[in-house]
Structure formats: structure tokens, C-alpha cells
C-alpha positions in Angstrom: 121.9 -23.9 -32.5 119.8 -20.7 -32.8 116.6 -20.5 -34.7 115.5 -17.3 -36.5 112.2 -18.6 -37.8 109.8 -21.5 -37.4 107.3 -22.9 -39.9 104.2 -24.6 -38.6 102.5 -26.7 -41.3 98.8 -27.8 -41.0 97.3 -30.1 -43.6 93.6 -30.1 -44.5 91.4 -31.8 -47.1 90.1 -28.2 -47.9 93.1 -25.8 -47.5 91.4 -22.8 -49.1 88.4 -23.0 -46.7 90.8 -23.3 -43.7 92.9 -20.4 -45.0 89.8 -18.3 -45.4 88.9 -19.0 -41.7 92.4 -17.9 -40.5 92.2 -14.8 -42.7 88.6 -13.7 -42.0 87.8 -15.0 -38.5 91.2 -15.0 -36.8 92.5 -12.0 -38.8 96.0 -13.4 -39.4 98.2 -11.5 -41.7 99.0 -13.4 -44.9 102.7 -14.0 -45.8 102.8 -13.5 -49.6 106.5 -14.2 -49.8 106.0 -17.8 -48.8 102.8 -18.1 -50.7 99.1 -18.9 -50.6 98.0 -20.3 -47.3 100.9 -18.8 -45.3 100.3 -16.5 -42.3 102.7 -14.5 -40.1 102.5 -15.3 -36.4 104.7 -13.7 -33.6 108.4 -13.9 -33.4 109.3 -15.1 -36.9 106.8 -18.0 -36.9 104.8 -18.7 -40.0 101.7 -20.9 -40.1 101.2 -22.7 -43.5 98.0 -24.4 -44.5 98.4 -27.0 -47.1 96.7 -30.1 -48.6 97.9 -33.7 -48.5 96.5 -36.8 -50.3 96.2 -38.7 -47.1 94.4 -35.9 -45.1 90.7 -36.6 -45.1 87.9 -36.9 -42.7 88.1 -36.7 -38.9 91.4 -37.6 -37.3 91.5 -41.0 -35.7 94.0 -39.6 -33.2 93.1 -35.9 -32.7 95.7 -35.5 -29.9 98.6 -36.5 -32.2 100.9 -34.1 -33.9 104.2 -34.5 -35.8 107.2 -32.4 -34.8 
């Protein structure tokens, strides 16, 4: 299997604020094809910042990630 692109999705209780940080502080290039909160990274990778009804407050397990 060969991958041509990868999408990393991060959820936040305040996606617009997080997207503003990635735009203004980290200077990531927005990906307008995918939509609001999406940013181009290297090698066909896209970072997408989104909201979720169960994402709130500090993480109980900050080391945990879903792949």
C-alpha cells in the first residue's frame, strides 16, 4: 500500500482560536480546498483542527493519541 497524503485531525473545544494560533504564530499555510481549520504540512500531510462535543477541558491522559 502506498500513501499519497495523510490527514492529521486535532480536536479542540475552541477550534477557531487554535487555528488562529497555527496561522499567526506557527505561520502554517491554510489549505482552502479542504476547508476552514486545515493547514498544509510537508509531503502531502494536512493538519485539520476541528471541534468535538466531547472535547473539553484538560486531557485526563495528555500522552494519549488515536491513530
